[in-house]
PDB file as gemmi writes it, atoms N, CA and C in Angstrom:
CRYST1    1.000    1.000    1.000  90.00  90.00  90.00 P 1                      
ATOM      1  N   UNK A   1     177.225 276.189  16.556  1.00  0.00           N  
ATOM      2  CA  UNK A   1     177.764 276.416  15.220  1.00  0.00           C  
ATOM      3  C   UNK A   1     177.054 276.155  14.323  1.00  0.00           C  
ATOM      4  N   UNK A   2     176.750 276.587  13.009  1.00  0.00           N  
ATOM      5  CA  UNK A   2     175.816 276.461  12.096  1.00  0.00           C  
ATOM      6  C   UNK A   2     176.263 275.212  11.260  1.00  0.00           C  
ATOM      7  N   UNK A   3     177.605 275.197  10.997  1.00  0.00           N  
ATOM      8  CA  UNK A   3     177.927 274.237  10.013  1.00  0.00           C  
ATOM      9  C   UNK A   3     177.991 273.114  10.774  1.00  0.00           C  
ATOM     10  N   UNK A   4     178.011 273.027  11.957  1.00  0.00           N  
ATOM     11  CA  UNK A   4     178.213 271.915  12.873  1.00  0.00           C  
ATOM     12  C   UNK A   4     176.743 270.827  13.055  1.00  0.00           C  
ATOM     13  N   UNK A   5     175.681 272.045  12.886  1.00  0.00           N  
ATOM     14  CA  UNK A   5     174.229 271.336  12.855  1.00  0.00           C  
ATOM     15  C   UNK A   5     174.164 270.451  11.778  1.00  0.00           C  
ATOM     16  N   UNK A   6     174.972 270.760  10.761  1.00  0.00           N  
ATOM     17  CA  UNK A   6     174.498 269.823   9.204  1.00  0.00           C  
ATOM     18  C   UNK A   6     176.111 269.197   9.364  1.00  0.00           C  
ATOM     19  N   UNK A   7     176.374 268.239  10.096  1.00  0.00           N  
ATOM     20  CA  UNK A   7     177.680 267.301  10.154  1.00  0.00           C  
ATOM     21  C   UNK A   7     177.120 266.452   9.267  1.00  0.00           C  
ATOM     22  N   UNK A   8     176.343 265.967   9.118  1.00  0.00           N  
ATOM     23  CA  UNK A   8     175.787 264.778   8.050  1.00  0.00           C  
ATOM     24  C   UNK A   8     175.898 264.926   6.624  1.00  0.00           C  
ATOM     25  N   UNK A   9     175.876 266.499   6.321  1.00  0.00           N  
ATOM     26  CA  UNK A   9     175.846 266.866   5.249  1.00  0.00           C  
ATOM     27  C   UNK A   9     177.259 267.074   4.467  1.00  0.00           C  
ATOM     28  N   UNK A  10     177.415 267.351   3.145  1.00  0.00           N  
ATOM     29  CA  UNK A  10     179.146 267.355   2.655  1.00  0.00           C  
ATOM     30  C   UNK A  10     179.498 268.471   3.131  1.00  0.00           C  
ATOM     31  N   UNK A  11     180.915 268.647   3.753  1.00  0.00           N  
ATOM     32  CA  UNK A  11     181.044 269.881   4.789  1.00  0.00           C  
ATOM     33  C   UNK A  11     181.422 270.950   3.512  1.00  0.00           C  
ATOM     34  N   UNK A  12     181.089 270.907   2.571  1.00  0.00           N  
ATOM     35  CA  UNK A  12     181.149 272.326   1.768  1.00  0.00           C  
ATOM     36  C   UNK A  12     179.800 272.844   1.535  1.00  0.00           C  
ATOM     37  N   UNK A  13     178.647 272.172   1.938  1.00  0.00           N  
ATOM     38  CA  UNK A  13     177.381 272.631   1.885  1.00  0.00           C  
ATOM     39  C   UNK A  13     177.010 273.833   2.603  1.00  0.00           C  
ATOM     40  N   UNK A  14     177.222 273.508   4.007  1.00  0.00           N  
ATOM     41  CA  UNK A  14     176.881 274.781   5.042  1.00  0.00           C  
ATOM     42  C   UNK A  14     177.340 275.918   4.802  1.00  0.00           C  
ATOM     43  N   UNK A  15     178.836 275.855   4.686  1.00  0.00           N  
ATOM     44  CA  UNK A  15     179.721 277.178   4.618  1.00  0.00           C  
ATOM     45  C   UNK A  15     178.976 277.966   3.184  1.00  0.00           C  
ATOM     46  N   UNK A  16     178.607 277.242   1.796  1.00  0.00           N  
ATOM     47  CA  UNK A  16     178.369 278.132   0.756  1.00  0.00           C  
ATOM     48  C   UNK A  16     176.717 278.414   1.092  1.00  0.00           C  
ATOM     49  N   UNK A  17     175.949 277.718   1.889  1.00  0.00           N  
ATOM     50  CA  UNK A  17     174.628 278.399   2.230  1.00  0.00           C  
ATOM     51  C   UNK A  17     174.526 279.578   3.107  1.00  0.00           C  
ATOM     52  N   UNK A  18     175.690 279.266   4.015  1.00  0.00           N  
ATOM     53  CA  UNK A  18     175.798 280.414   4.844  1.00  0.00           C  
ATOM     54  C   UNK A  18     176.321 281.628   4.530  1.00  0.00           C  
ATOM     55  N   UNK A  19     177.490 281.801   3.440  1.00  0.00           N  
ATOM     56  CA  UNK A  19     177.569 283.055   2.598  1.00  0.00           C  
ATOM     57  C   UNK A  19     176.565 283.438   1.704  1.00  0.00           C  
ATOM     58  N   UNK A  20     175.669 282.653   1.159  1.00  0.00           N  
ATOM     59  CA  UNK A  20     174.849 283.109   0.080  1.00  0.00           C  
ATOM     60  C   UNK A  20     173.712 283.807   0.887  1.00  0.00           C  
ATOM     61  N   UNK A  21     173.509 283.345   2.132  1.00  0.00           N  
ATOM     62  CA  UNK A  21     172.465 283.894   2.917  1.00  0.00           C  
ATOM     63  C   UNK A  21     173.020 285.335   3.946  1.00  0.00           C  
ATOM     64  N   UNK A  22     174.195 285.516   3.611  1.00  0.00           N  
ATOM     65  CA  UNK A  22     175.213 286.565   4.452  1.00  0.00           C  
ATOM     66  C   UNK A  22     174.326 287.638   4.126  1.00  0.00           C  
ATOM     67  N   UNK A  23     173.957 288.349   3.091  1.00  0.00           N  
ATOM     68  CA  UNK A  23     173.449 289.895   2.877  1.00  0.00           C  
ATOM     69  C   UNK A  23     172.241 289.876   3.721  1.00  0.00           C  
ATOM     70  N   UNK A  24     171.126 288.514   3.907  1.00  0.00           N  
ATOM     71  CA  UNK A  24     170.103 288.642   4.491  1.00  0.00           C  
ATOM     72  C   UNK A  24     170.000 288.924   5.799  1.00  0.00           C  
ATOM     73  N   UNK A  25     171.184 288.657   6.349  1.00  0.00           N  
ATOM     74  CA  UNK A  25     171.264 288.343   7.726  1.00  0.00           C  
ATOM     75  C   UNK A  25     172.111 289.666   8.368  1.00  0.00           C  
ATOM     76  N   UNK A  26     172.808 290.083   7.583  1.00  0.00           N  
ATOM     77  CA  UNK A  26     173.796 291.197   8.432  1.00  0.00           C  
ATOM     78  C   UNK A  26     175.189 290.767   8.721  1.00  0.00           C  
ATOM     79  N   UNK A  27     176.016 291.697   8.900  1.00  0.00           N  
ATOM     80  CA  UNK A  27     177.513 291.102   9.584  1.00  0.00           C  
ATOM     81  C   UNK A  27     177.219 290.874  10.973  1.00  0.00           C  
ATOM     82  N   UNK A  28     177.792 289.503  11.113  1.00  0.00           N  
ATOM     83  CA  UNK A  28     177.950 288.882  12.313  1.00  0.00           C  
ATOM     84  C   UNK A  28     176.914 288.165  12.807  1.00  0.00           C  
ATOM     85  N   UNK A  29     175.803 288.077  11.894  1.00  0.00           N  
ATOM     86  CA  UNK A  29     174.609 287.196  12.397  1.00  0.00           C  
ATOM     87  C   UNK A  29     174.524 285.689  11.796  1.00  0.00           C  
ATOM     88  N   UNK A  30     174.420 285.007  12.467  1.00  0.00           N  
ATOM     89  CA  UNK A  30     174.247 283.492  12.163  1.00  0.00           C  
ATOM     90  C   UNK A  30     173.315 282.821  11.552  1.00  0.00           C  
ATOM     91  N   UNK A  31     172.698 282.348  10.499  1.00  0.00           N  
ATOM     92  CA  UNK A  31     171.437 281.649  10.215  1.00  0.00           C  
ATOM     93  C   UNK A  31     171.218 280.445  11.092  1.00  0.00           C  
ATOM     94  N   UNK A  32     169.981 280.367  11.496  1.00  0.00           N  
ATOM     95  CA  UNK A  32     169.797 279.190  12.368  1.00  0.00           C  
ATOM     96  C   UNK A  32     168.917 278.216  11.316  1.00  0.00           C  
ATOM     97  N   UNK A  33     168.866 276.751  11.528  1.00  0.00           N  
ATOM     98  CA  UNK A  33     168.159 276.168  10.582  1.00  0.00           C  
ATOM     99  C   UNK A  33     166.690 276.256  10.557  1.00  0.00           C  
ATOM    100  N   UNK A  34     165.979 276.635  11.561  1.00  0.00           N  
ATOM    101  CA  UNK A  34     164.388 276.966  11.718  1.00  0.00           C  
ATOM    102  C   UNK A  34     164.197 278.108  10.744  1.00  0.00           C  
ATOM    103  N   UNK A  35     165.238 279.013  10.526  1.00  0.00           N  
ATOM    104  CA  UNK A  35     164.574 280.321  10.176  1.00  0.00           C  
ATOM    105  C   UNK A  35     164.024 280.010   8.730  1.00  0.00           C  
ATOM    106  N   UNK A  36     162.828 280.528   8.728  1.00  0.00           N  
ATOM    107  CA  UNK A  36     161.899 280.534   7.611  1.00  0.00           C  
ATOM    108  C   UNK A  36     162.166 281.331   6.667  1.00  0.00           C  
ATOM    109  N   UNK A  37     162.515 281.097   5.048  1.00  0.00           N  
ATOM    110  CA  UNK A  37     163.120 281.964   4.102  1.00  0.00           C  
ATOM    111  C   UNK A  37     161.715 283.160   3.741  1.00  0.00           C  
ATOM    112  N   UNK A  38     160.815 282.533   3.496  1.00  0.00           N  
ATOM    113  CA  UNK A  38     159.423 283.589   3.140  1.00  0.00           C  
ATOM    114  C   UNK A  38     159.333 284.677   4.555  1.00  0.00           C  
ATOM    115  N   UNK A  39     158.549 283.941   5.616  1.00  0.00           N  
ATOM    116  CA  UNK A  39     158.194 284.805   6.677  1.00  0.00           C  
ATOM    117  C   UNK A  39     159.219 285.444   7.500  1.00  0.00           C  
ATOM    118  N   UNK A  40     160.407 284.743   7.883  1.00  0.00           N  
ATOM    119  CA  UNK A  40     161.454 285.367   8.718  1.00  0.00           C  
ATOM    120  C   UNK A  40     162.177 286.469   8.071  1.00  0.00           C  
ATOM    121  N   UNK A  41     162.665 285.986   6.939  1.00  0.00           N  
ATOM    122  CA  UNK A  41     163.658 286.547   5.865  1.00  0.00           C  
ATOM    123  C   UNK A  41     163.060 287.610   5.252  1.00  0.00           C  
ATOM    124  N   UNK A  42     161.606 287.361   4.999  1.00  0.00           N  
ATOM    125  CA  UNK A  42     160.641 288.119   3.990  1.00  0.00           C  
ATOM    126  C   UNK A  42     161.268 287.842   2.602  1.00  0.00           C  
ATOM    127  N   UNK A  43     161.778 286.986   1.903  1.00  0.00           N  
ATOM    128  CA  UNK A  43     162.344 286.321   0.670  1.00  0.00           C  
ATOM    129  C   UNK A  43     161.072 285.917  -0.205  1.00  0.00           C  
ATOM    130  N   UNK A  44     161.095 286.741  -1.482  1.00  0.00           N  
ATOM    131  CA  UNK A  44     160.242 286.200  -2.456  1.00  0.00           C  
ATOM    132  C   UNK A  44     160.847 285.027  -3.124  1.00  0.00           C  
ATOM    133  N   UNK A  45     159.659 284.209  -4.043  1.00  0.00           N  
ATOM    134  CA  UNK A  45     160.264 283.141  -4.329  1.00  0.00           C  
ATOM    135  C   UNK A  45     161.621 283.335  -5.235  1.00  0.00           C  
ATOM    136  N   UNK A  46     161.449 284.401  -5.882  1.00  0.00           N  
ATOM    137  CA  UNK A  46     162.747 284.507  -6.730  1.00  0.00           C  
ATOM    138  C   UNK A  46     164.169 284.648  -6.048  1.00  0.00           C  
ATOM    139  N   UNK A  47     163.954 285.348  -4.797  1.00  0.00           N  
ATOM    140  CA  UNK A  47     165.072 285.579  -3.784  1.00  0.00           C  
ATOM    141  C   UNK A  47     165.319 284.309  -3.339  1.00  0.00           C  
ATOM    142  N   UNK A  48     164.704 283.209  -2.937  1.00  0.00           N  
ATOM    143  CA  UNK A  48     165.093 281.963  -2.632  1.00  0.00           C  
ATOM    144  C   UNK A  48     165.881 281.140  -3.789  1.00  0.00           C  
ATOM    145  N   UNK A  49     165.023 281.354  -4.999  1.00  0.00           N  
ATOM    146  CA  UNK A  49     165.931 280.724  -6.006  1.00  0.00           C  
ATOM    147  C   UNK A  49     167.537 281.187  -6.140  1.00  0.00           C  
ATOM    148  N   UNK A  50     167.492 282.583  -6.052  1.00  0.00           N  
ATOM    149  CA  UNK A  50     168.659 283.408  -6.170  1.00  0.00           C  
ATOM    150  C   UNK A  50     170.017 282.888  -5.374  1.00  0.00           C  
ATOM    151  N   UNK A  51     169.189 282.757  -3.811  1.00  0.00           N  
ATOM    152  CA  UNK A  51     170.154 282.477  -2.843  1.00  0.00           C  
ATOM    153  C   UNK A  51     170.544 280.840  -2.997  1.00  0.00           C  
ATOM    154  N   UNK A  52     169.473 280.068  -3.678  1.00  0.00           N  
ATOM    155  CA  UNK A  52     169.940 278.714  -3.873  1.00  0.00           C  
ATOM    156  C   UNK A  52     171.039 278.443  -4.845  1.00  0.00           C  
ATOM    157  N   UNK A  53     170.765 279.491  -5.617  1.00  0.00           N  
ATOM    158  CA  UNK A  53     171.935 279.258  -7.196  1.00  0.00           C  
ATOM    159  C   UNK A  53     173.186 279.807  -7.119  1.00  0.00           C  
ATOM    160  N   UNK A  54     172.819 280.846  -5.986  1.00  0.00           N  
ATOM    161  CA  UNK A  54     174.616 281.452  -5.363  1.00  0.00           C  
ATOM    162  C   UNK A  54     175.272 280.358  -4.705  1.00  0.00           C  
ATOM    163  N   UNK A  55     174.483 279.613  -3.800  1.00  0.00           N  
ATOM    164  CA  UNK A  55     175.246 278.680  -3.088  1.00  0.00           C  
ATOM    165  C   UNK A  55     175.554 277.332  -3.839  1.00  0.00           C  
ATOM    166  N   UNK A  56     174.528 277.121  -4.943  1.00  0.00           N  
ATOM    167  CA  UNK A  56     175.035 275.950  -5.802  1.00  0.00           C  
ATOM    168  C   UNK A  56     176.184 276.493  -6.776  1.00  0.00           C  
ATOM    169  N   UNK A  57     176.337 277.649  -7.108  1.00  0.00           N  
ATOM    170  CA  UNK A  57     177.325 278.265  -7.956  1.00  0.00           C  
ATOM    171  C   UNK A  57     178.688 277.932  -7.237  1.00  0.00           C  
ATOM    172  N   UNK A  58     178.751 278.208  -5.832  1.00  0.00           N  
ATOM    173  CA  UNK A  58     179.837 278.128  -4.961  1.00  0.00           C  
ATOM    174  C   UNK A  58     180.223 276.630  -4.882  1.00  0.00           C  
ATOM    175  N   UNK A  59     179.200 276.046  -5.266  1.00  0.00           N  
ATOM    176  CA  UNK A  59     179.784 274.601  -4.906  1.00  0.00           C  
ATOM    177  C   UNK A  59     179.780 273.901  -6.167  1.00  0.00           C  
ATOM    178  N   UNK A  60     180.003 274.699  -7.383  1.00  0.00           N  
ATOM    179  CA  UNK A  60     180.547 274.519  -8.487  1.00  0.00           C  
ATOM    180  C   UNK A  60     179.413 273.353  -9.422  1.00  0.00           C  
ATOM    181  N   UNK A  61     177.960 273.463  -8.802  1.00  0.00           N  
ATOM    182  CA  UNK A  61     176.818 272.960  -9.490  1.00  0.00           C  
ATOM    183  C   UNK A  61     176.061 274.030 -10.372  1.00  0.00           C  
ATOM    184  N   UNK A  62     175.613 273.493 -11.423  1.00  0.00           N  
ATOM    185  CA  UNK A  62     174.618 274.484 -12.278  1.00  0.00           C  
ATOM    186  C   UNK A  62     173.593 275.149 -11.532  1.00  0.00           C  
ATOM    187  N   UNK A  63     173.109 276.389 -12.093  1.00  0.00           N  
ATOM    188  CA  UNK A  63     171.776 276.937 -11.708  1.00  0.00           C  
ATOM    189  C   UNK A  63     170.918 275.995 -11.825  1.00  0.00           C  
ATOM    190  N   UNK A  64     169.824 275.632 -10.869  1.00  0.00           N  
ATOM    191  CA  UNK A  64     168.530 274.716 -10.974  1.00  0.00           C  
ATOM    192  C   UNK A  64     167.588 275.858 -11.426  1.00  0.00           C  
ATOM    193  N   UNK A  65     166.910 275.603 -12.598  1.00  0.00           N  
ATOM    194  CA  UNK A  65     165.794 276.516 -12.931  1.00  0.00           C  
ATOM    195  C   UNK A  65     164.361 276.104 -12.204  1.00  0.00           C  
ATOM    196  N   UNK A  66     164.341 275.064 -11.503  1.00  0.00           N  
ATOM    197  CA  UNK A  66     163.407 274.585 -10.736  1.00  0.00           C  
ATOM    198  C   UNK A  66     163.655 274.311  -9.440  1.00  0.00           C  
ATOM    199  N   UNK A  67     164.106 275.473  -8.848  1.00  0.00           N  
ATOM    200  CA  UNK A  67     164.326 274.830  -7.391  1.00  0.00           C  
ATOM    201  C   UNK A  67     163.065 274.958  -6.583  1.00  0.00           C  
ATOM    202  N   UNK A  68     162.773 273.968  -5.947  1.00  0.00           N  
ATOM    203  CA  UNK A  68     162.026 273.782  -4.774  1.00  0.00           C  
ATOM    204  C   UNK A  68     161.544 274.475  -4.066  1.00  0.00           C  
ATOM    205  N   UNK A  69     159.961 274.486  -3.599  1.00  0.00           N  
ATOM    206  CA  UNK A  69     159.704 275.415  -2.279  1.00  0.00           C  
ATOM    207  C   UNK A  69     160.377 275.316  -1.300  1.00  0.00           C  
ATOM    208  N   UNK A  70     161.485 275.933  -0.622  1.00  0.00           N  
ATOM    209  CA  UNK A  70     162.058 275.534   0.378  1.00  0.00           C  
ATOM    210  C   UNK A  70     161.785 276.287   1.505  1.00  0.00           C  
ATOM    211  N   UNK A  71     160.889 275.989   2.250  1.00  0.00           N  
ATOM    212  CA  UNK A  71     160.381 276.874   3.670  1.00  0.00           C  
ATOM    213  C   UNK A  71     161.543 277.160   4.624  1.00  0.00           C  
ATOM    214  N   UNK A  72     162.569 276.420   4.701  1.00  0.00           N  
ATOM    215  CA  UNK A  72     163.404 277.205   5.801  1.00  0.00           C  
ATOM    216  C   UNK A  72     164.790 277.027   5.366  1.00  0.00           C  
ATOM    217  N   UNK A  73     166.108 277.201   6.210  1.00  0.00           N  
ATOM    218  CA  UNK A  73     167.356 277.263   5.843  1.00  0.00           C  
ATOM    219  C   UNK A  73     167.749 275.560   6.114  1.00  0.00           C  
ATOM    220  N   UNK A  74     167.363 275.049   7.092  1.00  0.00           N  
ATOM    221  CA  UNK A  74     167.624 273.648   6.944  1.00  0.00           C  
ATOM    222  C   UNK A  74     167.259 273.021   5.687  1.00  0.00           C  
ATOM    223  N   UNK A  75     166.388 273.360   5.222  1.00  0.00           N  
ATOM    224  CA  UNK A  75     165.475 272.763   3.979  1.00  0.00           C  
ATOM    225  C   UNK A  75     166.579 273.217   2.421  1.00  0.00           C  
ATOM    226  N   UNK A  76     167.105 274.228   2.801  1.00  0.00           N  
ATOM    227  CA  UNK A  76     167.845 274.548   1.592  1.00  0.00           C  
ATOM    228  C   UNK A  76     169.225 274.057   1.737  1.00  0.00           C  
ATOM    229  N   UNK A  77     169.729 273.926   2.903  1.00  0.00           N  
ATOM    230  CA  UNK A  77     171.213 272.952   3.038  1.00  0.00           C  
ATOM    231  C   UNK A  77     170.800 271.554   2.605  1.00  0.00           C  
ATOM    232  N   UNK A  78     169.590 270.627   3.195  1.00  0.00           N  
ATOM    233  CA  UNK A  78     169.445 269.336   2.244  1.00  0.00           C  
ATOM    234  C   UNK A  78     169.178 269.654   1.170  1.00  0.00           C  
ATOM    235  N   UNK A  79     168.509 270.388   0.562  1.00  0.00           N  
ATOM    236  CA  UNK A  79     168.335 270.499  -1.087  1.00  0.00           C  
ATOM    237  C   UNK A  79     169.711 270.503  -1.940  1.00  0.00           C  
ATOM    238  N   UNK A  80     170.758 271.348  -1.426  1.00  0.00           N  
ATOM    239  CA  UNK A  80     171.915 271.361  -1.966  1.00  0.00           C  
ATOM    240  C   UNK A  80     172.849 270.137  -1.521  1.00  0.00           C  
ATOM    241  N   UNK A  81     172.562 269.588  -0.651  1.00  0.00           N  
ATOM    242  CA  UNK A  81     173.407 268.700   0.013  1.00  0.00           C  
ATOM    243  C   UNK A  81     172.714 267.372  -1.234  1.00  0.00           C  
ATOM    244  N   UNK A  82     171.565 267.124  -1.317  1.00  0.00           N  
ATOM    245  CA  UNK A  82     171.170 266.408  -2.235  1.00  0.00           C  
ATOM    246  C   UNK A  82     171.682 266.557  -3.752  1.00  0.00           C  
ATOM    247  N   UNK A  83     171.926 267.699  -4.095  1.00  0.00           N  
ATOM    248  CA  UNK A  83     172.506 267.867  -5.559  1.00  0.00           C  
ATOM    249  C   UNK A  83     173.867 267.650  -5.658  1.00  0.00           C  
ATOM    250  N   UNK A  84     174.575 268.000  -4.847  1.00  0.00           N  
ATOM    251  CA  UNK A  84     175.944 267.826  -4.483  1.00  0.00           C  
ATOM    252  C   UNK A  84     176.247 266.285  -4.506  1.00  0.00           C  
ATOM    253  N   UNK A  85     175.310 265.420  -3.799  1.00  0.00           N  
ATOM    254  CA  UNK A  85     175.406 264.008  -3.813  1.00  0.00           C  
ATOM    255  C   UNK A  85     175.258 263.440  -5.035  1.00  0.00           C  
ATOM    256  N   UNK A  86     174.204 263.775  -5.608  1.00  0.00           N  
ATOM    257  CA  UNK A  86     173.364 263.182  -6.746  1.00  0.00           C  
ATOM    258  C   UNK A  86     174.549 263.943  -8.255  1.00  0.00           C  
ATOM    259  N   UNK A  87     175.174 264.712  -8.114  1.00  0.00           N  
ATOM    260  CA  UNK A  87     176.401 265.466  -9.066  1.00  0.00           C  
ATOM    261  C   UNK A  87     177.286 264.652  -9.092  1.00  0.00           C  
ATOM    262  N   UNK A  88     177.757 264.144  -7.930  1.00  0.00           N  
ATOM    263  CA  UNK A  88     179.204 263.053  -8.263  1.00  0.00           C  
ATOM    264  C   UNK A  88     180.444 264.547  -8.075  1.00  0.00           C  
ATOM    265  N   UNK A  89     179.785 265.869  -7.755  1.00  0.00           N  
ATOM    266  CA  UNK A  89     180.862 266.830  -7.776  1.00  0.00           C  
ATOM    267  C   UNK A  89     182.046 266.664  -7.030  1.00  0.00           C  
ATOM    268  N   UNK A  90     181.762 266.061  -5.829  1.00  0.00           N  
ATOM    269  CA  UNK A  90     182.649 265.821  -4.693  1.00  0.00           C  
ATOM    270  C   UNK A  90     182.807 264.714  -4.657  1.00  0.00           C  
ATOM    271  N   UNK A  91     183.969 263.945  -4.194  1.00  0.00           N  
ATOM    272  CA  UNK A  91     184.193 262.615  -4.396  1.00  0.00           C  
ATOM    273  C   UNK A  91     183.613 261.889  -2.619  1.00  0.00           C  
ATOM    274  N   UNK A  92     183.785 262.842  -2.043  1.00  0.00           N  
ATOM    275  CA  UNK A  92     183.714 262.391  -0.456  1.00  0.00           C  
ATOM    276  C   UNK A  92     182.512 262.931  -0.054  1.00  0.00           C  
ATOM    277  N   UNK A  93     181.450 263.078  -0.829  1.00  0.00           N  
ATOM    278  CA  UNK A  93     180.060 263.660  -0.553  1.00  0.00           C  
ATOM    279  C   UNK A  93     179.589 262.665   0.462  1.00  0.00           C  
ATOM    280  N   UNK A  94     178.981 262.999   1.602  1.00  0.00           N  
ATOM    281  CA  UNK A  94     178.362 262.119   2.394  1.00  0.00           C  
ATOM    282  C   UNK A  94     176.921 262.440   2.252  1.00  0.00           C  
ATOM    283  N   UNK A  95     175.941 261.396   2.824  1.00  0.00           N  
ATOM    284  CA  UNK A  95     174.703 261.321   2.658  1.00  0.00           C  
ATOM    285  C   UNK A  95     174.049 262.031   4.027  1.00  0.00           C  
ATOM    286  N   UNK A  96     172.970 262.975   3.667  1.00  0.00           N  
ATOM    287  CA  UNK A  96     172.637 263.805   4.719  1.00  0.00           C  
ATOM    288  C   UNK A  96     172.360 263.103   5.763  1.00  0.00           C  
ATOM    289  N   UNK A  97     172.281 263.200   7.317  1.00  0.00           N  
ATOM    290  CA  UNK A  97     171.673 262.314   8.238  1.00  0.00           C  
ATOM    291  C   UNK A  97     171.130 263.538   9.305  1.00  0.00           C  
ATOM    292  N   UNK A  98     170.602 264.516   8.571  1.00  0.00           N  
ATOM    293  CA  UNK A  98     169.861 265.273   9.811  1.00  0.00           C  
ATOM    294  C   UNK A  98     168.234 265.567   9.469  1.00  0.00           C  
TER     295      UNK A  98                                                      
END                                                                             
């Protein structure tokens, strides 16, 4: 299960990432942490930024004008988990352990 892989992250992050990536996978296909964003999903840098900011919006975070270079799905989850923890948006955010 995708969400279980990221059990150390805030529990809202993996579902937000999964939902933001859904159009890139198709119905019923679940992202894998090791899926590369540029090579496997054929995303341009702007696409990566759009997905990261869509997931951030679902987490009530502001858009990030400087999204870092994120190589894969796991990096995207870690990046957003770090933003959630740094923002204090969620009282029960947990430090990432993956």
